[in-house]
All heavy atoms as a GROMACS GRO file, in nm:
protein
  530
    1MET      N    1   3.255  -1.719   1.692
    1MET     CA    2   3.127  -1.656   1.720
    1MET      C    3   3.052  -1.636   1.587
    1MET      O    4   3.109  -1.588   1.490
    1MET     CB    5   3.147  -1.522   1.791
    1MET     CG    6   3.017  -1.452   1.821
    1MET     SD    7   3.034  -1.289   1.895
    1MET     CE    8   3.062  -1.337   2.063
    2LYS      N    9   2.923  -1.670   1.585
    2LYS     CA   10   2.842  -1.655   1.467
    2LYS      C   11   2.802  -1.508   1.448
    2LYS      O   12   2.761  -1.442   1.544
    2LYS     CB   13   2.717  -1.741   1.480
    2LYS     CG   14   2.630  -1.742   1.357
    2LYS     CD   15   2.510  -1.833   1.375
    2LYS     CE   16   2.423  -1.824   1.256
    2LYS     NZ   17   2.302  -1.904   1.272
    3LYS      N   18   2.814  -1.459   1.326
    3LYS     CA   19   2.774  -1.322   1.295
    3LYS      C   20   2.624  -1.313   1.281
    3LYS      O   21   2.561  -1.396   1.215
    3LYS     CB   22   2.842  -1.276   1.165
    3LYS     CG   23   2.817  -1.132   1.133
    3LYS     CD   24   2.889  -1.090   1.008
    3LYS     CE   25   2.858  -0.947   0.974
    3LYS     NZ   26   2.927  -0.900   0.857
    4ALA      N   27   2.564  -1.216   1.348
    4ALA     CA   28   2.418  -1.198   1.342
    4ALA      C   29   2.377  -1.137   1.209
    4ALA      O   30   2.448  -1.053   1.153
    4ALA     CB   31   2.373  -1.111   1.457
    5SER      N   32   2.263  -1.179   1.161
    5SER     CA   33   2.208  -1.125   1.037
    5SER      C   34   2.065  -1.080   1.064
    5SER      O   35   1.985  -1.158   1.118
    5SER     CB   36   2.209  -1.234   0.928
    5SER     OG   37   2.148  -1.186   0.811
    6PHE      N   38   2.036  -0.957   1.031
    6PHE     CA   39   1.905  -0.899   1.060
    6PHE      C   40   1.839  -0.855   0.929
    6PHE      O   41   1.904  -0.805   0.839
    6PHE     CB   42   1.914  -0.780   1.154
    6PHE     CG   43   1.979  -0.814   1.285
    6PHE    CD1   44   2.102  -0.762   1.319
    6PHE    CD2   45   1.915  -0.896   1.375
    6PHE    CE1   46   2.162  -0.792   1.439
    6PHE    CE2   47   1.973  -0.928   1.497
    6PHE     CZ   48   2.097  -0.874   1.530
    7SER      N   49   1.708  -0.867   0.924
    7SER     CA   50   1.632  -0.821   0.810
    7SER      C   51   1.581  -0.680   0.836
    7SER      O   52   1.494  -0.661   0.922
    7SER     CB   53   1.515  -0.916   0.783
    7SER     OG   54   1.440  -0.871   0.675
    8ILE      N   55   1.636  -0.583   0.765
    8ILE     CA   56   1.598  -0.443   0.780
    8ILE      C   57   1.526  -0.401   0.653
    8ILE      O   58   1.578  -0.422   0.543
    8ILE     CB   59   1.722  -0.355   0.806
    8ILE    CG1   60   1.788  -0.400   0.937
    8ILE    CG2   61   1.681  -0.207   0.814
    8ILE    CD1   62   1.922  -0.339   0.963
    9PRO      N   63   1.406  -0.346   0.667
    9PRO     CA   64   1.329  -0.308   0.547
    9PRO      C   65   1.408  -0.213   0.456
    9PRO      O   66   1.486  -0.129   0.503
    9PRO     CB   67   1.206  -0.237   0.604
    9PRO     CG   68   1.193  -0.288   0.744
    9PRO     CD   69   1.333  -0.314   0.789
   10LYS      N   70   1.387  -0.230   0.325
   10LYS     CA   71   1.461  -0.147   0.229
   10LYS      C   72   1.436   0.002   0.249
   10LYS      O   73   1.525   0.083   0.226
   10LYS     CB   74   1.429  -0.190   0.087
   10LYS     CG   75   1.287  -0.169   0.045
   10LYS     CD   76   1.261  -0.215  -0.096
   10LYS     CE   77   1.113  -0.192  -0.128
   10LYS     NZ   78   1.054  -0.295  -0.203
   11GLU      N   79   1.317   0.039   0.295
   11GLU     CA   80   1.287   0.180   0.319
   11GLU      C   81   1.375   0.238   0.431
   11GLU      O   82   1.422   0.352   0.423
   11GLU     CB   83   1.139   0.200   0.355
   11GLU     CG   84   1.042   0.161   0.247
   11GLU     CD   85   1.008   0.012   0.246
   11GLU    OE1   86   1.056  -0.064   0.335
   11GLU    OE2   87   0.933  -0.029   0.157
   12VAL      N   88   1.396   0.158   0.534
   12VAL     CA   89   1.481   0.202   0.647
   12VAL      C   90   1.626   0.212   0.600
   12VAL      O   91   1.696   0.308   0.629
   12VAL     CB   92   1.466   0.105   0.766
   12VAL    CG1   93   1.561   0.142   0.879
   12VAL    CG2   94   1.323   0.105   0.816
   13SER      N   95   1.671   0.110   0.526
   13SER     CA   96   1.807   0.112   0.474
   13SER      C   97   1.830   0.229   0.380
   13SER      O   98   1.938   0.289   0.378
   13SER     CB   99   1.838  -0.019   0.401
   13SER     OG  100   1.837  -0.126   0.491
   14ARG      N  101   1.728   0.263   0.302
   14ARG     CA  102   1.737   0.378   0.209
   14ARG      C  103   1.759   0.508   0.288
   14ARG      O  104   1.837   0.594   0.248
   14ARG     CB  105   1.613   0.385   0.123
   14ARG     CG  106   1.631   0.477   0.004
   14ARG     CD  107   1.511   0.477  -0.092
   14ARG     NE  108   1.465   0.340  -0.122
   14ARG     CZ  109   1.338   0.302  -0.114
   14ARG    NH1  110   1.244   0.385  -0.080
   14ARG    NH2  111   1.304   0.178  -0.143
   15ILE      N  112   1.690   0.522   0.400
   15ILE     CA  113   1.704   0.643   0.483
   15ILE      C  114   1.845   0.653   0.538
   15ILE      O  115   1.910   0.758   0.526
   15ILE     CB  116   1.600   0.645   0.594
   15ILE    CG1  117   1.460   0.664   0.536
   15ILE    CG2  118   1.630   0.757   0.696
   15ILE    CD1  119   1.348   0.639   0.636
   16THR      N  120   1.894   0.545   0.600
   16THR     CA  121   2.029   0.550   0.658
   16THR      C  122   2.134   0.570   0.549
   16THR      O  123   2.228   0.645   0.567
   16THR     CB  124   2.059   0.425   0.741
   16THR    OG1  125   2.045   0.308   0.660
   16THR    CG2  126   1.968   0.416   0.863
   17ALA      N  127   2.115   0.505   0.433
   17ALA     CA  128   2.212   0.522   0.323
   17ALA      C  129   2.212   0.666   0.272
   17ALA      O  130   2.319   0.721   0.245
   17ALA     CB  131   2.179   0.425   0.210
   18THR      N  132   2.096   0.726   0.260
   18THR     CA  133   2.088   0.865   0.212
   18THR      C  134   2.161   0.959   0.307
   18THR      O  135   2.238   1.045   0.264
   18THR     CB  136   1.940   0.909   0.198
   18THR    OG1  137   1.877   0.825   0.100
   18THR    CG2  138   1.928   1.055   0.154
   19LEU      N  139   2.139   0.940   0.436
   19LEU     CA  140   2.209   1.023   0.535
   19LEU      C  141   2.359   1.002   0.529
   19LEU      O  142   2.438   1.098   0.530
   19LEU     CB  143   2.156   0.992   0.676
   19LEU     CG  144   2.015   1.044   0.705
   19LEU    CD1  145   1.956   0.972   0.826
   19LEU    CD2  146   2.016   1.193   0.726
   20GLU      N  147   2.402   0.876   0.522
   20GLU     CA  148   2.546   0.846   0.518
   20GLU      C  149   2.611   0.896   0.390
   20GLU      O  150   2.723   0.951   0.395
   20GLU     CB  151   2.568   0.697   0.535
   20GLU     CG  152   2.534   0.650   0.677
   20GLU     CD  153   2.535   0.500   0.693
   20GLU    OE1  154   2.540   0.426   0.591
   20GLU    OE2  155   2.526   0.455   0.810
   21GLU      N  156   2.544   0.884   0.277
   21GLU     CA  157   2.599   0.934   0.151
   21GLU      C  158   2.615   1.086   0.151
   21GLU      O  159   2.700   1.140   0.081
   21GLU     CB  160   2.512   0.891   0.035
   21GLU     CG  161   2.523   0.743   0.005
   21GLU     CD  162   2.417   0.691  -0.089
   21GLU    OE1  163   2.339   0.772  -0.147
   21GLU    OE2  164   2.407   0.568  -0.105
   22ALA      N  165   2.534   1.154   0.234
   22ALA     CA  166   2.544   1.299   0.246
   22ALA      C  167   2.649   1.338   0.350
   22ALA      O  168   2.668   1.457   0.378
   22ALA     CB  169   2.408   1.358   0.284
   23GLY      N  170   2.716   1.241   0.411
   23GLY     CA  171   2.824   1.270   0.505
   23GLY      C  172   2.782   1.270   0.651
   23GLY      O  173   2.862   1.308   0.737
   24PHE      N  174   2.662   1.224   0.680
   24PHE     CA  175   2.614   1.221   0.820
   24PHE      C  176   2.623   1.078   0.875
   24PHE      O  177   2.634   0.981   0.801
   24PHE     CB  178   2.469   1.270   0.827
   24PHE     CG  179   2.451   1.410   0.776
   24PHE    CD1  180   2.387   1.433   0.656
   24PHE    CD2  181   2.500   1.517   0.847
   24PHE    CE1  182   2.371   1.561   0.608
   24PHE    CE2  183   2.486   1.646   0.801
   24PHE     CZ  184   2.421   1.668   0.680
   25GLU      N  185   2.617   1.070   1.007
   25GLU     CA  186   2.608   0.941   1.073
   25GLU      C  187   2.461   0.905   1.085
   25GLU      O  188   2.377   0.994   1.099
   25GLU     CB  189   2.672   0.947   1.211
   25GLU     CG  190   2.821   0.977   1.209
   25GLU     CD  191   2.880   0.993   1.347
   25GLU    OE1  192   2.816   0.953   1.446
   25GLU    OE2  193   2.989   1.050   1.356
   26ALA      N  194   2.431   0.776   1.082
   26ALA     CA  195   2.292   0.730   1.098
   26ALA      C  196   2.296   0.592   1.162
   26ALA      O  197   2.367   0.504   1.114
   26ALA     CB  198   2.221   0.725   0.962
   27TYR      N  199   2.219   0.577   1.270
   27TYR     CA  200   2.217   0.452   1.344
   27TYR      C  201   2.074   0.413   1.380
   27TYR      O  202   1.994   0.499   1.415
   27TYR     CB  203   2.298   0.464   1.474
   27TYR     CG  204   2.441   0.503   1.451
   27TYR    CD1  205   2.482   0.635   1.464
   27TYR    CD2  206   2.537   0.408   1.420
   27TYR    CE1  207   2.613   0.672   1.443
   27TYR    CE2  208   2.669   0.442   1.400
   27TYR     CZ  209   2.707   0.576   1.411
   27TYR     OH  210   2.838   0.610   1.391
   28LEU      N  211   2.045   0.283   1.377
   28LEU     CA  212   1.920   0.233   1.430
   28LEU      C  213   1.934   0.234   1.583
   28LEU      O  214   2.039   0.195   1.636
   28LEU     CB  215   1.892   0.091   1.382
   28LEU     CG  216   1.872   0.076   1.232
   28LEU    CD1  217   1.852  -0.072   1.198
   28LEU    CD2  218   1.753   0.156   1.184
   29VAL      N  219   1.830   0.275   1.652
   29VAL     CA  220   1.834   0.285   1.798
   29VAL      C  221   1.700   0.239   1.858
   29VAL      O  222   1.601   0.224   1.787
   29VAL     CB  223   1.865   0.430   1.845
   29VAL    CG1  224   2.002   0.472   1.802
   29VAL    CG2  225   1.760   0.526   1.795
   30GLY      N  226   1.699   0.223   1.988
   30GLY     CA  227   1.575   0.201   2.062
   30GLY      C  228   1.520   0.060   2.049
   30GLY      O  229   1.590  -0.038   2.032
   31GLY      N  230   1.387   0.056   2.054
   31GLY     CA  231   1.316  -0.071   2.059
   31GLY      C  232   1.339  -0.160   1.937
   31GLY      O  233   1.335  -0.282   1.948
   32CYS      N  234   1.364  -0.101   1.821
   32CYS     CA  235   1.386  -0.186   1.703
   32CYS      C  236   1.514  -0.267   1.719
   32CYS      O  237   1.518  -0.384   1.679
   32CYS     CB  238   1.389  -0.102   1.575
   32CYS     SG  239   1.522   0.016   1.557
   33VAL      N  240   1.616  -0.209   1.781
   33VAL     CA  241   1.741  -0.282   1.804
   33VAL      C  242   1.716  -0.395   1.904
   33VAL      O  243   1.758  -0.509   1.883
   33VAL     CB  244   1.853  -0.188   1.853
   33VAL    CG1  245   1.977  -0.266   1.888
   33VAL    CG2  246   1.882  -0.081   1.748
   34ARG      N  247   1.645  -0.364   2.011
   34ARG     CA  248   1.611  -0.466   2.111
   34ARG      C  249   1.534  -0.580   2.046
   34ARG      O  250   1.566  -0.698   2.066
   34ARG     CB  251   1.527  -0.404   2.222
   34ARG     CG  252   1.478  -0.503   2.327
   34ARG     CD  253   1.353  -0.455   2.401
   34ARG     NE  254   1.245  -0.432   2.306
   34ARG     CZ  255   1.167  -0.324   2.308
   34ARG    NH1  256   1.182  -0.230   2.397
   34ARG    NH2  257   1.070  -0.311   2.218
   35ASP      N  258   1.432  -0.546   1.966
   35ASP     CA  259   1.352  -0.648   1.901
   35ASP      C  260   1.434  -0.735   1.808
   35ASP      O  261   1.419  -0.858   1.806
   35ASP     CB  262   1.235  -0.585   1.825
   35ASP     CG  263   1.130  -0.524   1.918
   35ASP    OD1  264   1.132  -0.554   2.039
   35ASP    OD2  265   1.048  -0.445   1.868
   36LEU      N  266   1.522  -0.676   1.730
   36LEU     CA  267   1.607  -0.753   1.640
   36LEU      C  268   1.694  -0.851   1.718
   36LEU      O  269   1.707  -0.967   1.682
   36LEU     CB  270   1.695  -0.660   1.555
   36LEU     CG  271   1.623  -0.580   1.447
   36LEU    CD1  272   1.717  -0.475   1.389
   36LEU    CD2  273   1.568  -0.671   1.338
   37ILE      N  274   1.755  -0.805   1.825
   37ILE     CA  275   1.841  -0.891   1.906
   37ILE      C  276   1.763  -1.005   1.969
   37ILE      O  277   1.812  -1.117   1.978
   37ILE     CB  278   1.913  -0.808   2.015
   37ILE    CG1  279   2.015  -0.713   1.948
   37ILE    CG2  280   1.981  -0.897   2.117
   37ILE    CD1  281   2.076  -0.611   2.040
   38MET      N  282   1.638  -0.978   2.004
   38MET     CA  283   1.554  -1.080   2.067
   38MET      C  284   1.482  -1.169   1.965
   38MET      O  285   1.406  -1.258   2.001
   38MET     CB  286   1.453  -1.014   2.160
   38MET     CG  287   1.518  -0.945   2.278
   38MET     SD  288   1.399  -0.870   2.390
   38MET     CE  289   1.336  -1.017   2.471
   39GLY      N  290   1.507  -1.144   1.835
   39GLY     CA  291   1.448  -1.226   1.733
   39GLY      C  292   1.302  -1.191   1.701
   39GLY      O  293   1.230  -1.271   1.642
   40ARG      N  294   1.260  -1.072   1.739
   40ARG     CA  295   1.124  -1.026   1.712
   40ARG      C  296   1.124  -0.929   1.595
   40ARG      O  297   1.224  -0.863   1.567
   40ARG     CB  298   1.064  -0.957   1.834
   40ARG     CG  299   1.050  -1.049   1.953
   40ARG     CD  300   0.973  -0.981   2.063
   40ARG     NE  301   1.063  -0.899   2.144
   40ARG     CZ  302   1.032  -0.849   2.262
   40ARG    NH1  303   0.912  -0.865   2.313
   40ARG    NH2  304   1.118  -0.778   2.330
   41GLU      N  305   1.009  -0.916   1.530
   41GLU     CA  306   0.996  -0.818   1.422
   41GLU      C  307   0.961  -0.683   1.483
   41GLU      O  308   0.860  -0.670   1.553
   41GLU     CB  309   0.886  -0.860   1.327
   41GLU     CG  310   0.874  -0.772   1.207
   41GLU     CD  311   0.771  -0.820   1.106
   41GLU    OE1  312   0.735  -0.939   1.110
   41GLU    OE2  313   0.726  -0.737   1.027
   42PRO      N  314   1.044  -0.580   1.458
   42PRO     CA  315   1.013  -0.447   1.513
   42PRO      C  316   0.881  -0.392   1.458
   42PRO      O  317   0.847  -0.414   1.342
   42PRO     CB  318   1.132  -0.361   1.465
   42PRO     CG  319   1.242  -0.460   1.444
   42PRO     CD  320   1.172  -0.584   1.392
   43LYS      N  321   0.809  -0.321   1.544
   43LYS     CA  322   0.684  -0.257   1.503
   43LYS      C  323   0.711  -0.121   1.438
   43LYS      O  324   0.633  -0.072   1.359
   43LYS     CB  325   0.592  -0.242   1.622
   43LYS     CG  326   0.542  -0.374   1.676
   43LYS     CD  327   0.448  -0.353   1.792
   43LYS     CE  328   0.395  -0.484   1.847
   43LYS     NZ  329   0.487  -0.561   1.924
   44ASP      N  330   0.821  -0.058   1.479
   44ASP     CA  331   0.862   0.069   1.420
   44ASP      C  332   1.013   0.076   1.422
   44ASP      O  333   1.080  -0.006   1.484
   44ASP     CB  334   0.798   0.188   1.491
   44ASP     CG  335   0.838   0.200   1.638
   44ASP    OD1  336   0.926   0.123   1.683
   44ASP    OD2  337   0.784   0.284   1.707
   45TRP      N  338   1.065   0.175   1.352
   45TRP     CA  339   1.211   0.188   1.335
   45TRP      C  340   1.255   0.328   1.375
   45TRP      O  341   1.202   0.426   1.325
   45TRP     CB  342   1.248   0.160   1.189
   45TRP     CG  343   1.214   0.022   1.149
   45TRP    CD1  344   1.093  -0.023   1.104
   45TRP    CD2  345   1.298  -0.093   1.156
   45TRP    NE1  346   1.097  -0.157   1.082
   45TRP    CE2  347   1.223  -0.203   1.115
   45TRP    CE3  348   1.430  -0.113   1.197
   45TRP    CZ2  349   1.276  -0.331   1.108
   45TRP    CZ3  350   1.482  -0.240   1.189
   45TRP    CH2  351   1.407  -0.349   1.147
   46ASP      N  352   1.349   0.336   1.468
   46ASP     CA  353   1.402   0.464   1.515
   46ASP      C  354   1.544   0.481   1.462
   46ASP      O  355   1.625   0.389   1.471
   46ASP     CB  356   1.403   0.469   1.668
   46ASP     CG  357   1.264   0.451   1.727
   46ASP    OD1  358   1.171   0.515   1.676
   46ASP    OD2  359   1.249   0.374   1.822
   47ILE      N  360   1.570   0.599   1.408
   47ILE     CA  361   1.702   0.630   1.355
   47ILE      C  362   1.750   0.758   1.421
   47ILE      O  363   1.676   0.855   1.432
   47ILE     CB  364   1.696   0.651   1.201
   47ILE    CG1  365   1.644   0.525   1.132
   47ILE    CG2  366   1.833   0.692   1.147
   47ILE    CD1  367   1.611   0.542   0.987
   48THR      N  368   1.877   0.757   1.463
   48THR     CA  369   1.937   0.880   1.512
   48THR      C  370   2.045   0.923   1.414
   48THR      O  371   2.105   0.840   1.345
   48THR     CB  372   1.995   0.863   1.654
   48THR    OG1  373   2.035   0.991   1.704
   48THR    CG2  374   2.115   0.769   1.655
   49THR      N  375   2.068   1.053   1.406
   49THR     CA  376   2.167   1.108   1.313
   49THR      C  377   2.225   1.236   1.370
   49THR      O  378   2.165   1.299   1.457
   49THR     CB  379   2.103   1.136   1.176
   49THR    OG1  380   2.204   1.187   1.088
   49THR    CG2  381   1.988   1.234   1.184
   50ASN      N  382   2.339   1.272   1.321
   50ASN     CA  383   2.399   1.401   1.360
   50ASN      C  384   2.359   1.512   1.266
   50ASN      O  385   2.401   1.627   1.281
   50ASN     CB  386   2.551   1.390   1.372
   50ASN     CG  387   2.618   1.353   1.242
   50ASN    OD1  388   2.557   1.297   1.150
   50ASN    ND2  389   2.748   1.381   1.233
   51ALA      N  390   2.273   1.482   1.168
   51ALA     CA  391   2.222   1.586   1.078
   51ALA      C  392   2.122   1.674   1.151
   51ALA      O  393   2.043   1.625   1.232
   51ALA     CB  394   2.155   1.521   0.956
   52LYS      N  395   2.125   1.801   1.123
   52LYS     CA  396   2.030   1.897   1.179
   52LYS      C  397   1.898   1.890   1.102
   52LYS      O  398   1.894   1.843   0.988
   52LYS     CB  399   2.086   2.040   1.169
   52LYS     CG  400   2.223   2.057   1.233
   52LYS     CD  401   2.209   2.078   1.380
   52LYS     CE  402   2.342   2.120   1.439
   52LYS     NZ  403   2.394   2.027   1.536
   53PRO      N  404   1.788   1.935   1.165
   53PRO     CA  405   1.657   1.927   1.098
   53PRO      C  406   1.655   1.986   0.957
   53PRO      O  407   1.599   1.925   0.865
   53PRO     CB  408   1.565   2.004   1.192
   53PRO     CG  409   1.625   1.982   1.327
   53PRO     CD  410   1.774   1.985   1.302
   54ASP      N  411   1.717   2.102   0.936
   54ASP     CA  412   1.716   2.161   0.802
   54ASP      C  413   1.795   2.078   0.702
   54ASP      O  414   1.763   2.075   0.583
   54ASP     CB  415   1.766   2.307   0.805
   54ASP     CG  416   1.907   2.321   0.856
   54ASP    OD1  417   1.944   2.249   0.952
   54ASP    OD2  418   1.982   2.404   0.802
   55GLN      N  419   1.898   2.009   0.749
   55GLN     CA  420   1.975   1.920   0.661
   55GLN      C  421   1.893   1.796   0.625
   55GLN      O  422   1.899   1.749   0.511
   55GLN     CB  423   2.106   1.881   0.728
   55GLN     CG  424   2.199   2.000   0.750
   55GLN     CD  425   2.314   1.969   0.843
   55GLN    OE1  426   2.296   1.904   0.946
   55GLN    NE2  427   2.433   2.016   0.807
   56ILE      N  428   1.818   1.746   0.720
   56ILE     CA  429   1.732   1.629   0.695
   56ILE      C  430   1.621   1.663   0.595
   56ILE      O  431   1.598   1.590   0.498
   56ILE     CB  432   1.671   1.577   0.826
   56ILE    CG1  433   1.783   1.523   0.917
   56ILE    CG2  434   1.566   1.468   0.799
   56ILE    CD1  435   1.738   1.494   1.059
   57THR      N  436   1.556   1.778   0.616
   57THR     CA  437   1.447   1.816   0.524
   57THR      C  438   1.499   1.844   0.382
   57THR      O  439   1.424   1.825   0.286
   57THR     CB  440   1.368   1.937   0.577
   57THR    OG1  441   1.457   2.047   0.601
   57THR    CG2  442   1.293   1.902   0.705
   58SER      N  443   1.624   1.884   0.369
   58SER     CA  444   1.677   1.906   0.234
   58SER      C  445   1.704   1.772   0.164
   58SER      O  446   1.701   1.765   0.041
   58SER     CB  447   1.802   1.992   0.237
   58SER     OG  448   1.911   1.920   0.294
   59LEU      N  449   1.731   1.667   0.240
   59LEU     CA  450   1.757   1.535   0.182
   59LEU      C  451   1.629   1.458   0.152
   59LEU      O  452   1.627   1.374   0.063
   59LEU     CB  453   1.843   1.451   0.278
   59LEU     CG  454   1.986   1.497   0.300
   59LEU    CD1  455   2.050   1.414   0.412
   59LEU    CD2  456   2.065   1.481   0.172
   60PHE      N  457   1.523   1.487   0.228
   60PHE     CA  458   1.397   1.414   0.214
   60PHE      C  459   1.286   1.517   0.190
   60PHE      O  460   1.228   1.572   0.284
   60PHE     CB  461   1.368   1.332   0.339
   60PHE     CG  462   1.478   1.233   0.371
   60PHE    CD1  463   1.576   1.264   0.465
   60PHE    CD2  464   1.484   1.111   0.305
   60PHE    CE1  465   1.678   1.174   0.495
   60PHE    CE2  466   1.585   1.020   0.335
   60PHE     CZ  467   1.683   1.052   0.429
   61PRO      N  468   1.254   1.544   0.064
   61PRO     CA  469   1.159   1.650   0.026
   61PRO      C  470   1.021   1.643   0.091
   61PRO      O  471   0.958   1.744   0.114
   61PRO     CB  472   1.149   1.638  -0.126
   61PRO     CG  473   1.272   1.566  -0.166
   61PRO     CD  474   1.309   1.477  -0.053
   62LYS      N  475   0.972   1.523   0.123
   62LYS     CA  476   0.839   1.511   0.182
   62LYS      C  477   0.840   1.519   0.335
   62LYS      O  478   0.742   1.489   0.400
   62LYS     CB  479   0.774   1.380   0.137
   62LYS     CG  480   0.744   1.376  -0.010
   62LYS     CD  481   0.675   1.251  -0.050
   62LYS     CE  482   0.646   1.252  -0.200
   62LYS     NZ  483   0.576   1.132  -0.242
   63THR      N  484   0.954   1.562   0.389
   63THR     CA  485   0.970   1.574   0.535
   63THR      C  486   0.945   1.717   0.577
   63THR      O  487   0.976   1.810   0.506
   63THR     CB  488   1.114   1.533   0.574
   63THR    OG1  489   1.137   1.401   0.530
   63THR    CG2  490   1.134   1.540   0.723
   64PHE      N  491   0.890   1.734   0.696
   64PHE     CA  492   0.874   1.869   0.750
   64PHE      C  493   0.917   1.870   0.896
   64PHE      O  494   0.923   1.765   0.962
   64PHE     CB  495   0.729   1.920   0.738
   64PHE     CG  496   0.632   1.844   0.823
   64PHE    CD1  497   0.601   1.891   0.950
   64PHE    CD2  498   0.571   1.729   0.777
   64PHE    CE1  499   0.512   1.821   1.031
   64PHE    CE2  500   0.483   1.658   0.856
   64PHE     CZ  501   0.452   1.704   0.983
   65TYR      N  502   0.952   1.988   0.944
   65TYR     CA  503   0.996   2.005   1.083
   65TYR      C  504   0.929   2.128   1.138
   65TYR      O  505   0.931   2.234   1.077
   65TYR     CB  506   1.148   2.022   1.088
   65TYR     CG  507   1.200   2.052   1.225
   65TYR    CD1  508   1.208   1.953   1.322
   65TYR    CD2  509   1.239   2.180   1.261
   65TYR    CE1  510   1.256   1.980   1.449
   65TYR    CE2  511   1.285   2.209   1.388
   65TYR     CZ  512   1.293   2.110   1.483
   65TYR     OH  513   1.339   2.138   1.607
   66GLU      N  514   0.867   2.112   1.253
   66GLU     CA  515   0.806   2.226   1.325
   66GLU      C  516   0.873   2.237   1.460
   66GLU      O  517   0.885   2.138   1.533
   66GLU     CB  518   0.656   2.206   1.341
   66GLU     CG  519   0.580   2.209   1.213
   66GLU     CD  520   0.431   2.190   1.233
   66GLU    OE1  521   0.388   2.154   1.344
   66GLU    OE2  522   0.358   2.210   1.136
   67ASN      N  523   0.914   2.355   1.493
   67ASN     CA  524   0.982   2.380   1.621
   67ASN      C  525   0.882   2.422   1.725
   67ASN      O  526   0.786   2.482   1.711
   67ASN     CB  527   1.088   2.486   1.602
   67ASN     CG  528   1.180   2.494   1.721
   67ASN    OD1  529   1.167   2.418   1.814
   67ASN    ND2  530   1.270   2.585   1.712
   0.00000   0.00000   0.00000
């Protein structure tokens, strides 16, 4: 079976790497995964993580969270 290779923007990879280096899980989800599998270029990128909002904002200074 041929291994799939996908082009993920460096900005997206930087986000998932930052989360993982801090000890959290980070996964691409939703329409971007569908688009990659179908050979289309995603219009946006969705990431899920087990990090809480306050943990995310501490890792990414320009991020904000409103409840």
